[in-house]
TORZADO-497793 format. One record per atom (N, C-alpha, C, O, CB): residue number from 1; residue in one letter; x, y, z. Coordinates in steps of 0.1 Angstrom, whole numbers, plus 5000, padded with zeros to 4 digits. Atoms other than C-alpha are relative to their C-alpha. Last residue first. Glycine has a CB too. Example, Ala and Ser with C-alpha at 12.3 -4.5 7.8 and 13.67 -1.06 7.14 Angstrom:
! residues 2
  nr rest east north   up
   2    s 4991  4989 5000
   2    s 5137  4989 5071
   2    s 4992  5011 5008
   2    s 4997  5022 5009
   2    s 5004  5005 4986
   1    a 5009  4988 5000
   1    a 5123  4955 5078
   1    a 5009  5012 5000
   1    a 5019  5012 5007
   1    a 4990  5000 5012
//
This chain:
! residues 61
  nr rest east north   up
  61    g 4998  5010 4989
  61    g 1806  8343 7836
  61    g 5011  4991 4997
  61    g 5014  4982 5005
  61    g 4988  4992 5003
  60    h 5007  5012 5003
  60    h 1794  8360 7804
  60    h 5003  4989 5011
  60    h 4999  4978 5010
  60    h 5004  4995 4986
  59    q 5014  4998 5000
  59    q 1801  8396 7815
  59    q 4993  4988 4998
  59    q 4981  4987 5002
  59    q 4996  5008 4991
  58    s 5007  5003 5013
  58    s 1837  8387 7823
  58    s 4985  5003 5002
  58    s 4979  5001 5013
  58    s 5001  4985 4997
  57    l 5013  5008 4998
  57    l 1855  8403 7852
  57    l 4994  4998 4987
  57    l 4993  5007 4979
  57    l 4990  5008 5008
  56    g 4998  5015 4998
  56    g 1892  8411 7850
  56    g 4987  4993 5000
  56    g 4988  4980 4999
  56    g 5007  4997 5013
  55    e 4996  5008 5013
  55    e 1887  8445 7834
  55    e 5001  4986 5001
  55    e 4999  4978 4992
  55    e 5013  5005 4994
  54    y 4992  5012 4996
  54    y 1869  8460 7864
  54    y 5002  4991 4988
  54    y 4993  4984 4983
  54    y 4994  4992 5013
  53    a 5001  5012 5009
  53    a 1856  8495 7856
  53    a 5009  4988 5003
  53    a 5021  4991 5004
  53    a 5002  5004 4986
  52    p 4987  5004 5007
  52    p 1853  8518 7885
  52    p 4997  4988 4991
  52    p 4990  4978 4994
  52    p 5012  4997 5010
  51    a 4993  5012 4995
  51    a 1817  8529 7894
  51    a 5013  4997 4992
  51    a 5012  4997 4980
  51    a 4990  4988 5000
  50    r 4998  5010 5011
  50    r 1808  8564 7884
  50    r 5008  4989 5007
  50    r 5017  4991 5014
  50    r 5009  5006 4987
  49    v 4989  5010 4996
  49    v 1794  8588 7909
  49    v 5000  4989 4990
  49    v 4990  4983 4986
  49    v 4997  4995 5015
  48    p 5001  5014 5002
  48    p 1774  8617 7894
  48    p 5012  4992 5004
  48    p 5023  4995 5002
  48    p 4996  4997 4986
  47    a 4995  5005 5014
  47    a 1782  8652 7908
  47    a 4997  4984 5000
  47    a 4997  4977 5010
  47    a 5016  5002 4998
  46    p 4987  5005 5000
  46    p 1761  8661 7938
  46    p 5004  4996 4986
  46    p 4995  4992 4978
  46    p 5002  4989 5009
  45    a 4998  5015 5004
  45    a 1729  8680 7933
  45    a 5014  4997 4999
  45    a 5022  5005 4994
  45    a 4993  4998 4985
  44    r 4998  5007 4990
  44    r 1727  8713 7953
  44    r 5004  4985 4997
  44    r 5010  4978 5004
  44    r 4988  5001 5008
  43    q 4987  4996 4993
  43    q 1731  8736 7924
  43    q 5004  4991 5011
  43    q 5016  4989 5013
  43    q 4998  5014 5007
  42    a 4988  5003 5009
  42    a 1706  8716 7903
  42    a 5012  5005 5008
  42    a 5023  4999 5006
  42    a 4998  5008 4986
  41    n 4998  5014 4999
  41    n 1681  8716 7933
  41    n 5013  4996 4992
  41    n 5021  4989 4996
  41    n 4988  4992 4995
  40    a 4993  5003 4987
  40    a 1684  8754 7936
  40    a 5004  4985 5001
  40    a 5014  4982 5006
  40    a 4990  5003 5012
  39    r 4987  4995 5001
  39    r 1677  8757 7898
  39    r 5008  4999 5013
  39    r 5020  4997 5013
  39    r 5000  5015 4995
  38    a 4992  5009 5007
  38    a 1647  8734 7901
  38    a 5015  5005 4999
  38    a 5024  4997 5000
  38    a 4993  4998 4986
  37    e 4997  5012 4992
  37    e 1633  8755 7929
  37    e 5008  4990 4993
  37    e 5017  4984 4999
  37    e 4987  4992 5005
  36    d 4991  4998 4990
  36    d 1636  8786 7909
  36    d 5005  4989 5009
  36    d 5016  4987 5012
  36    d 4995  5010 5008
  35    s 4987  4998 5007
  35    s 1620  8772 7879
  35    s 5011  5003 5010
  35    s 5023  4998 5010
  35    s 4999  5012 4990
  34    a 4994  5013 5004
  34    a 1592  8758 7899
  34    a 5014  5001 4994
  34    a 5022  4993 4996
  34    a 4992  4993 4991
  33    l 4996  5006 4986
  33    l 1587  8792 7915
  33    l 5006  4987 4998
  33    l 5016  4983 5004
  33    l 4987  4999 5010
  32    r 4987  4993 4997
  32    r 1587  8808 7880
  32    r 5004  4994 5012
  32    r 5016  4992 5014
  32    r 4999  5016 5002
  31    l 4990  5006 5010
  31    l 1560  8782 7869
  31    l 5014  5007 5003
  31    l 5025  5000 5002
  31    l 4995  5004 4984
  30    l 4998  5013 4995
  30    l 1538  8793 7899
  30    l 5011  4993 4992
  30    l 5018  4984 4998
  30    l 4988  4991 5000
  29    y 4994  4998 4986
  29    y 1542  8830 7890
  29    y 5004  4986 5006
  29    y 5015  4984 5011
  29    y 4990  5007 5009
  28    a 4986  4996 5003
  28    a 1534  8823 7852
  28    a 5008  5001 5014
  28    a 5020  4998 5014
  28    a 5000  5015 4993
  27    l 4993  5012 5006
  27    l 1503  8803 7862
  27    l 5015  5004 4999
  27    l 5024  4996 5002
  27    l 4993  4997 4985
  26    d 4999  5010 4990
  26    d 1491  8832 7883
  26    d 5008  4988 4998
  26    d 5015  4982 5006
  26    d 4988  4997 5004
  25    h 4990  4995 4990
  25    h 1499  8857 7857
  25    h 5002  4991 5011
  25    h 5014  4989 5015
  25    h 4996  5013 5005
  24    m 5004  5010 4989
  24    m 1480  8840 7829
  24    m 5011  5002 5011
  24    m 5020  4994 5013
  24    m 5001  4984 4994
  23    e 5007  4993 4988
  23    e 1482  8872 7807
  23    e 4995  4989 5010
  23    e 4985  4990 5016
  23    e 4988  5009 4997
  22    h 5015  5002 5001
  22    h 1489  8851 7775
  22    h 4992  5005 5012
  22    h 4981  5000 5015
  22    h 4997  4986 4997
  21    q 5004  4994 5013
  21    q 1525  8865 7772
  21    q 4984  4999 4998
  21    q 4978  5008 4992
  21    q 5007  4991 4988
  20    k 5000  4986 4999
  20    k 1530  8858 7810
  20    k 4995  5007 4986
  20    k 4988  5017 4987
  20    k 5015  5005 5003
  19    a 5011  4996 4992
  19    a 1521  8822 7804
  19    a 4998  5014 5001
  19    a 4987  5019 5000
  19    a 5001  4994 5013
  18    l 5013  5002 5008
  18    l 1545  8819 7776
  18    l 4988  5003 5007
  18    l 4979  5010 5002
  18    l 4999  4986 4995
  17    n 5001  4989 5010
  17    n 1572  8834 7798
  17    n 4989  4998 4992
  17    n 4982  5008 4990
  17    n 5013  5001 4991
  16    s 5002  4988 4992
  16    s 1565  8809 7826
  16    s 4998  5012 4991
  16    s 4988  5019 4991
  16    s 5011  5002 5011
  15    l 5015  5000 4999
  15    l 1564  8780 7801
  15    l 4995  5012 5008
  15    l 4984  5016 5007
  15    l 4995  4987 5006
  14    q 5006  4998 5013
  14    q 1600  8790 7791
  14    q 4985  5000 5001
  14    q 4978  5009 4996
  14    q 5004  4989 4990
  13    d 4997  4986 5004
  13    d 1612  8792 7827
  13    d 4993  5004 4987
  13    d 4986  5014 4986
  13    d 5015  5003 4999
  12    s 5010  4992 4992
  12    s 1595  8759 7836
  12    s 5001  5014 4997
  12    s 4991  5021 4996
  12    s 5002  4999 5015
  11    l 5013  5002 5005
  11    l 1613  8742 7807
  11    l 4990  5009 5008
  11    l 4981  5015 5003
  11    l 4997  4985 5000
  10    e 5000  4994 5013
  10    e 1647  8757 7816
  10    e 4985  4998 4995
  10    e 4980  5008 4989
  10    e 5011  4994 4989
   9    e 4999  4986 4999
   9    e 1644  8748 7852
   9    e 4998  5008 4987
   9    e 4992  5018 4987
   9    e 5013  5004 5006
   8    i 5013  4995 4993
   8    i 1630  8713 7846
   8    i 5001  5016 5001
   8    i 4991  5023 4999
   8    i 4998  4994 5015
   7    y 5011  5001 5009
   7    y 1659  8706 7822
   7    y 4987  5007 5005
   7    y 4981  5015 4999
   7    y 4998  4984 4997
   6    q 4997  4989 5011
   6    q 1684  8719 7847
   6    q 4990  5000 4991
   6    q 4985  5011 4988
   6    q 5013  4999 4993
   5    a 5003  4987 4993
   5    a 1669  8697 7874
   5    a 5002  5011 4991
   5    a 4993  5019 4989
   5    a 5008  5002 5013
   4    t 5014  5000 4999
   4    t 1671  8666 7851
   4    t 4995  5013 5006
   4    t 4986  5019 5001
   4    t 4994  4988 5009
   3    a 5004  4997 5012
   3    a 1708  8674 7844
   3    a 4984  5000 4998
   3    a 4979  5008 4990
   3    a 5005  4991 4991
   2    k 4997  4985 5004
   2    k 1715  8676 7879
   2    k 4995  5003 4987
   2    k 4989  5014 4985
   2    k 5014  5003 5000
   1    m 5010  4992 4994
   1    m 1698  8643 7887
   1    m 5001  5014 4997
   1    m 4991  5022 4996
   1    m 5000  4998 5013
//
């Protein structure tokens, strides 16, 4: 989830800058808000939990 939030942050930031260049200020503002929210979500996201590997179990039963 953290990687997804970081991707959304970066993409929103890039789109916001592009919207600014084309004088779409309202869109740029909304995209900046999305980038800020994604950044906050990325900072709050817990680290991924990995299940322990069980060597004694066979995948084929």
